[in-house]
N, C-alpha and C positions, 0 to 999 in steps of 0.2 A: 163450242167443239161438241161434236157428239160422241157420248160418251154410254156403254153399255154397263151392266152392274150383273154379276153372277151371285146368286144366292150361297149361303156357305154349303147346303148339301150340294150343289152344284160344284165348288171350286174341290168339297170333299173329294165328291167322283172323279174328276179331274186328276187331281194327287194319287188317285190311286191307280187309276190310267196309267198316269207318268211312269207308277213306281213299278209298276208290271211291265211298262216296257223297255224302263231303263234294267231291271233286271235280268229282262231277255236278251236284248240288246249289250249287256255287259260279259254274259259270255262270250258275246263272237267279239265284241272290238279288241279285247288283246292279244286273239287269235289273227288277227289280220295280217300282219307280217308272214304268217305259213300260207295263207290263202294269196298272197300275193307269188310266194313262192312258188306254189304249187302251179300259180297260173301263167308264170314263166316257162315252166316246166312244159307243161301244156303247149306253151308258144312256140317254144323252142324244135322239144324234142319229139313231138308225136309224129306219125306217117303224113300230114297235113299242115307241121310247122313249117317255121322258117328256117330251121337245121334239123332236117332229119335225122333221129339216131338212136335205134331201135333196146340199143341195151340202155341207154341212161332214161326212155321212156317208159321202160318198168318200175320207173318210181313214182310213177302216177298215178296207176290206180291203187293200189297199198295205202297211201298219199291220204287220198280221199275218202276212202273206203273205211280207213284203219286209223290213223295215224288224228285227223282233223277232228273226227267225231269224239276220241278218246279226248284228246288237249279240249276240245268244249268241254266234255265232261268233267276234266277235273279243275277248269276253270267255273264249272256252277259249284262243285262241292268243296270249292276251296272258299267262295263266297258265303258259304251257308258254316262250315266248322273246318277252318281250315286245310291244313295239309292231311291231317287224318281222311276227312270230307272229299280232299281233293283224290286222294288213293279208291276209296272204296267206290267213289262215282267212275274214275278213272276205268276200274276193274267193271264195275256193272253193264257198262256200257255194252262191253264185248260180248255178253249174254247177249243183248237186244241184236247187234252186229249178226251174231251166227244164227240167231234164231230168224231174224229178215234174211238171211242166205238159204238157212232149208226151204222157206216158205216157198221161196221164188224159183229155185231149181225143183221147186215139187210142182209148181203151176206150169213154169216151163217142160218137164218131161211131159205133164199131162197134155200141154196144148201142140206140142211135138208129135206127140202120139196122134192126135187125133188129125194133124196138118196129115201127118203119112195115110191115113185111113182114107182122108178123101182121095189121096192120088196125088198128092203133089209132092216135088221134089225138095228133099230135106236143103238142100243149099238156098232156099230161095227163102226159108224159115228165118224169119228174125224174130228171136228173144228176145224177152224184156230184158231191159239192164236191170242190175242191182238198186234198190234202195239203198241209197245212204242215209244212215244213222244221224244227222243232224238233228233233227225233231227229237227224238230215243235219247240222243246225250244231251239234249237240254232239258226232259224231264228227267233221266237217272241219276242227273251228276247232283242236280239239289235234293232228290227227293233221298237218294239214299246217304248224302252229309247229313239230311237231317234227320233220320232214322238212327245213324251212329250219333249225333249230338242227344237226341234226346236218349237213348241208352247209356253215355257218357253223365249226363245228370243223375241217372238212376243209382248210378255203384259211387259216384263223387263224394270221396271222401271214407266211403264204404272197405273199401279195398285194405285186407291186411298188410303193413310194412313188408316190403320187399317182394310182394309181389303184384307190385304197379306195372312192372314191364310185362309180365305174364299176360296179363288181362285186356290191357292195351292193345297187345299184338296179337292174343286170338280174336277176340272180340270185334277188332277191324275186318280182321280176315273171313271169321263168319257172316258178319254184314256183307261183306262186298261177295262172297258165296252165293247169299241168299239173294240180294237184291239182283247178281248176274241171273239167278234160276227167272225171276220174276222179268227180268228183262227177257227172256227168254222166251217166255209162255205168256207173257202178257204184256211186256210195251211193245216187242216185234209185230205181233198183229194187227197191233189198234195203229200203231205208225205205218203199216205197210198200208192199211186201208186208208188213214187219211191222207198220204200220199198219192194215192190214186185219186183220191175225191179229188183234192186239189190241184190233182195235175190234169184230170181231166175237166176241171175248170178252166184255167187257164189255157186250154187248148181250145176247149170252146169259145173263151173269149175271143182268141186270135183266130180261130175259124170261120167269127160271123162278123169281125173286123170290130169288135167290142171292148176289145184292150185300153183304147183311150177312156174310156169312163171311167177309168182307176182313179183317174185325175179327181174325181171329184170328190174320191175323201182321201187320197195319200196328200193333194196339196195342201187344205185346210189343215188336216194334222199335223202336218210339218210343222206350221206357225206356231204350233201349241206344244213345240217341242217334244214331239212324237217322233221325230224323224228318223232317231236310231233307231226307236223300236219297228218301225217299221220297217227300213231298209234291213238291219241286221238280224231283226227278230222274227221277221217274215217272209222279206223277199230272196233271202241271203241263202238258207235252208232250202228254198223251192229251186233258185236259178243254179246253187250248184249242181242239184241232183238233174234239173237240166243241161248243163254244162258237160257233166260228164259222159252225158250220153251221145250229146249231138255236137259239142267242142263251144257251143258261144250257149247265152241266156241272153234274152232281150229282159226279164224283170230286174235284173244286175241296173240297168237304165231309167226303171217307172222313176225312184226317187231321187237317182245321185246325179242325172240330167242338170249341169249348171246354168245352162241355158233361160229358164223362167226367171230365177234369183238374175240373172244378171242384165235382163230386158226392164225388170224391173226398176233397179238402182239406176241405169243408165236413163229411164223414164225421168225417177227422181232429179236425176242433174243435171235434166235439161228443164223441168217442169214444174220441179220441187220448191219450197220455201227455205228459208231461213238456214237455222242449222243441218235439217234433213237433206236441202241443196247440198250445203258446202261439202257433207260427210258422205254424200251417198255415193260420187267418183274414187274417194277410198275404199269406200266399201267392198264396191262393186271388183275393186282389183284383190283383194283379200279375199272377197267370195270366190271369184272365176278362177284364181291362177292358189291359191291358197286353200279353196275347199270347203272353207267353215260355211257353210250353208247359215250357218243362226243368226248370220251378222244381218241377214237383209228382212227376218221376221219381226221384228221393231218397226221397221218403218211398212208392212201390212198390218200387225196391232196399231199400230198411228191411226190408218183408214182403214177399217175394214172391207170396204169395198172391192179392194184392191184384193180381195183373194180372186176376181172374177179374172183378172190379169193373168193371176197364178195356175190358174184351172185352164185356160185358154193357150198358154204354153205350154203346160205341160201336158195337154190332148195331144198340142199338134206336134212336140218331140217325142210322144207314145204312138202315134199316126204314121209318122215318116220312118219312124226305128221297125215298126210293122211292115210297112211299105216295101223297104228294102230290106227286110230279114235281114237284120244286123243283130249285134247283140256283143257283149264280153267276155271272155273266159270266165273272171273271176270278179268279186265286187272293189269296186270302185273308192277306194278310203284313202283319204277323203276325198269328197265327192268334187275334185279340180281337172280343170282342161285334161291338166297333164297326166293323173291318174286315170281319167278315162279312156286317153288314148293308148295310156300303157297296158290296162286289159283288152282293149279291142280286138277282138277276132281276126286273123285273116281275112283280107274282103271286105272288111263289115266299115274302113276307114270314113267312106265315102259317106255312107248312109248314116253314119253317127255322128262328122261332121255338120250334115243338113240339117239333121233331129237340131244339135244343141244352138248352131246359129235361127235356124228358122221359129225355134221355142223362145228363142231370145227376142227375136222380127216381133212376133204375134203380142210376148205381153208385154215389150215395150209400146207396142203401138196400141193395146188396151189401157193400160196403165197410162200413158200419155193422152188419150181421151180423157179416161177418171180425172186425171189433175188438173186439166184444165177447165173441166167442167165445174170443178167442185169451188164454191165460192166464198168456203171460210175463210178468215181472216188469218188466223194461229195457229189453228191447228196443223198447218204443214211445217211448223218448228217443232223440232221435237223436244227441243227444251222449253219453249209456250206449253205443249203439251202437256208434260209434265207438272209444270207449275200448275196451272190449270187443275190438273186431275188432282194433285194436293190439296190446292185451295177449296174445293167443292167437299174434299173429303174432311178436309180439317184437319189434316196431318201438321206436326212440326217440321221445322228444318231437323233433317237428321241429328247435325252436331250438336243443337242445343238437347235434341234429348238423348241421345247415345253419353254428354256429358253429364246427363242429370241422372243417368242409370237405369234409363228406357231402351231396353235390349229389341224393341219392338216386337214384342210378343205379350207384353202385358206382365211379366214379370220379373222386371226392373227394377234396381230400389235406388230409393232416393241419396244420392251420394252427389258430391260435390262436382268431382272430377273422375274420369275414366280412363286409366293408360292404355295406351293400345300397343301391343308389341309384334302380334303376333295377325294375319290379315291372310283370308283366302278366298281367293273367287274361285265359288263352284258352279258348272254348268251338269248338264245332264250325263255326258259321258265323261268328264272331264280333261278334253283333247281339242276341243275345237276354239269355240268362243271364250272359256274360260282360261285357255293360255294366254290369249290376244287379250283381255281384260285387266289380266294380273298383270302383264307386260307394260301395257300404257300406264297400269297403277304404279306400280313398281318404280316406274320413270321418274314420276310426279313426286314418288315420297322422299325418294333418290334425291331429287330435282331440291329438296324442300330440307334436305340436310339429316335426313332422317335414317341414317346410313344400317341403324340398329332394327329396324322394323323389318320383318319377313313376310315378304308378300307371294303365294304361292298358289296352285290351280291343284286342284283335285274335282272327279263326282262328286255329285250328289250323297250317291251309294256308301261313300269311303269315307264323310264327314264323320268328324267325334266332337264333341264336345272339350276342344282345350285351345280354342281361337277366342281371341278376343273381337275380332269383327269377321262378319263374312256380308261376302257379295255375291248377291245371284241377278238375274234378271227376276223381273217382277213376276213374271208366272212360275216361276219357281224357287220363291221364298217361300210359302206355306211348307214345303218338303223340308228345304236347308233348314227353318226353325226345329223341325223334329227333330233332326239330327243336333242342334246346337242351341239345345235353350236358354243358355244362359249369356251366349257370347250377343253383339249387338248386331244385327241385320240392316245391310240399305239393299234396295232393293233399282234397280239400272232400268234404262230403256233403249239404252242405247249404246255397244259396246264399245265404239270407237272415238266419243266426244260426250259422255253423259256431265252435265254440271254437277254429279253426286260424288263424281272423283275429286275436284277441288273442293268440296263439303269434308271429304274422307280427309285430305292433307290437312283441313283447318282443325277438324276433331282430333288427326294426333299431335299437331302444333299444341293445341291447349291442353290434353290431357298431359300429353310427354316432360310438357314446361311446367306442370303444378309442382 
């Protein structure tokens, strides 16, 4: 089996990139329901919607311009400093929103004056749309909360009794006021300029038929669990701005298209071996209908050359979307075919359908060719691949090492047994692969007669060191260890049928019966 090695420095850099990307996406993910609601408003009630209604359509503009950025800023602030951070972050972004509106208004007034001076008709002038402060919210929310957190730490325990509420209320109000001014004069001009540059870059890619080349970056990054960071941390803010102006955006489909993953898993279903072939059909259903893209990542990581199939499929999907000028009204989250169709703009259904199944066909063809040319005997089996990897690295079985007190991070203590009462399955966002993995593991634990053992799912960012055992994909284990150093850590490479699940049950049996 061919293996790749990653240096500690390389692992550290990857972990840092994952953490930053996750931080960005975690500001967007909890607010996806609000984005979906906004997408439904636009789909139904704007003048080109399915049920045009001028009165109800008045909610569309204020929602995307004010409510959504404020929600994102509040979420980012809460991640840094709880409710106090949420309040100051939410208020601070209002400064950026107002500052951006002033810049756009002044620019449009000057542009209109030049337009009229040239003898053109006012009705032919197409003014620039508003810049929506999603990126500003992702900056000001955490930044304002961090300032509040540091100030709270300065006078913690130093406020005289009876003045705590006064100090807390006025300090938060003053910080919110100051950060709103910063947002107005500093953040708004920067974000407007950034959005202008990024918008021009996307327009250049589209005009020159180069947008499919983004798959060269997106598809490899996805399998290293940067999918949420790319989609919700980068593409969603840009796509929402474009959708507010034109009613749709192809950017929502660059990462969320389920076609490439479907083609890969179908290829494994036909030409794979062992556990990989047996689990691929179920994984294809979960991926395509359930929208959990993380489920196909291990199949690519097991055979890295298959990234070529993902890139080919991704580029095909993007090319078809561009050719048919299609897009979604809002993000498709999760990346299920149902979510994609629910957000598809009016008139885009044929193009989106062709893009999804065209991408699936290409990734299937390329992956099938690569799998058929593969002459290796065992590395097509996920279970065999994991066992082979661990034998080469000299790892102990997790059951024996955990019962000996080895947490997997070198900090375990030599004890005879270790009781397991709480298990958490953690992933990047805490909603997709971790929910599925926790469900599979919970059923196994309960079937073994351990109803007292809790199995939950969480995002890695929200972990605390209160769990007995933490299960993660092997590419996310280093991050989880930083959050839960005292827990036993178990790495899996297949969310559906990892042999590690049975070893965990054995661990619980032996530890809890002692």
